[in-house]
Every structure is written in structure tokens, then in C-alpha cells.
C-alpha positions as CSV (number, residue, x, y, z in Angstrom):
1,M,275.3,80.2,54.8
2,R,275.4,83.9,54.6
3,V,276.3,86.3,57.4
4,H,275.7,90.0,57.4
5,T,274.8,92.8,59.8
6,T,271.8,95.0,59.5
7,A,270.5,98.1,61.3
8,V,267.2,97.6,63.0
9,P,265.2,100.7,64.0
10,T,263.6,100.0,67.4
11,G,260.9,102.7,67.2
12,L,262.3,104.2,70.4
13,A,263.1,107.9,69.8
14,T,262.2,110.2,72.6
15,P,264.2,110.4,75.8
16,A,261.2,109.0,77.8
17,E,260.9,106.0,75.5
18,L,264.6,105.2,75.6
19,V,264.7,105.5,79.4
20,S,261.6,103.4,79.9
21,W,263.0,100.7,77.7
22,R,266.4,100.7,79.5
23,L,265.2,101.0,83.0
24,G,262.6,98.3,82.4
25,M,265.3,95.7,81.8
26,A,265.7,92.9,84.3
27,H,269.1,94.0,85.6
28,F,267.7,97.4,86.6
29,A,264.5,96.2,88.1
30,P,265.8,95.4,91.6
31,F,267.5,98.8,91.8
32,M,264.5,100.7,90.7
33,R,262.2,98.7,93.1
34,S,264.6,99.7,95.9
35,L,263.8,103.4,95.4
36,D,260.8,105.3,96.7
37,A,258.7,107.1,94.1
38,P,260.6,110.4,94.3
39,G,263.9,108.5,93.9
40,R,262.6,106.6,90.8
41,N,261.4,109.9,89.3
42,E,264.8,111.5,90.0
43,V,266.6,108.6,88.3
44,R,264.3,108.7,85.3
45,R,264.7,112.5,84.9
46,A,268.5,112.3,85.1
47,A,268.5,109.5,82.6
48,E,266.2,111.4,80.2
49,R,268.6,114.4,80.4
50,A,271.5,112.2,79.7
51,V,270.0,110.8,76.5
52,A,268.4,114.0,75.3
53,G,269.4,114.7,71.7
54,T,270.7,111.2,70.9
55,G,267.9,110.5,68.4
56,P,266.2,107.2,67.7
57,L,267.7,103.9,68.8
58,V,269.0,101.8,66.0
59,V,270.5,98.4,66.9
60,S,273.0,96.6,64.8
61,M,272.2,92.9,64.5
62,V,274.0,90.0,63.0
63,V,271.9,87.9,60.6
64,L,272.7,84.3,59.7
65,A,270.9,83.0,56.6
66,A,271.0,79.5,55.2
67,S,270.6,79.1,51.4
């Protein structure tokens, strides 16, 4: 068996894409649902400002391969 890590580009690059992905995760859903529309927009804008300039998301993954 071989084990190595690899970098996987997610295709998420803009602040809006990154924030949509992250805020769409199950552990954020109850919080986001608890907000009214202006509150959700405020959270989204603040998150987009926070990630502006970070570039595309690349995830490091461990790969196990049997020979």
C-alpha cells in the first residue's frame, strides 16, 4: 500500500464562492436559518471581506493506494 498527500483544487476562487461553500455546510445551516434576510446578508458580506485576496481554495488530501 502506498500513502501520499496531494493538493486538490476545489474550483472555488472568488470570495462569494468560498463563502457560499462554507456557509452552506451543515454545521452553519441552523445559525444561518436563525437570521433574517438582512442578517444573513450581513454575515455573508463580512465573510466575503474576510476571505478577499486569499485566492483559490486548494485542499490537501491523503491518498491511500493498494498495489
